[in-house]
C-alpha positions, -999 to 999 in steps of 0.1 A, spaced: 862 -111 -444 848 -126 -476 830 -155 -459 816 -132 -432 802 -108 -458 786 -137 -478 769 -151 -447 756 -116 -436 743 -110 -471 724 -143 -472 707 -135 -439 699 -99 -449 686 -110 -484 664 -136 -467 648 -108 -446 632 -94 -478 615 -128 -484 584 -141 -469 596 -165 -442 589 -200 -455 605 -233 -443 632 -228 -470 639 -192 -460 641 -202 -423 664 -230 -433 687 -206 -452 690 -183 -422 695 -213 -398 723 -227 -419 740 -193 -422 740 -188 -385 751 -223 -377 779 -221 -402 791 -188 -388 792 -200 -352 808 -234 -360 835 -217 -380 842 -186 -360 834 -194 -324 853 -226 -315 843 -224 -278 807 -236 -283 787 -264 -299 755 -253 -316 727 -276 -305 699 -259 -323 689 -227 -341 652 -218 -343 640 -192 -368 604 -180 -364 585 -154 -384 570 -127 -363 550 -109 -390 529 -89 -365 560 -71 -353 576 -73 -388 607 -92 -376 623 -126 -374 629 -142 -340 660 -163 -337 669 -185 -307 703 -203 -306 708 -232 -282 744 -240 -275 768 -258 -252 800 -242 -239 827 -268 -246 849 -260 -215 821 -264 -190 794 -284 -206 769 -257 -197 740 -253 -220 724 -219 -227 701 -201 -252 705 -168 -269 674 -150 -283 674 -120 -306 650 -104 -331 660 -91 -365 637 -65 -381 624 -73 -416 634 -52 -446 599 -48 -462 
């Protein structure tokens, strides 16, 4: 549980920040780390983090491959900012 809390905290803390390339990279690394270490059935191909300041949120798209089938897919979600 300790690693999971640390990762969640890094992403949540980043949501207070202005989204810069460094902030986006921090979020991207935390998400990639979590998937690679806690979801062994997929390979992360890409994680895209985009600022959507008009809606006061961060848009995240995860591109991944399912290991068992080789099928690629994307998952999109938005996280509301904390400011």
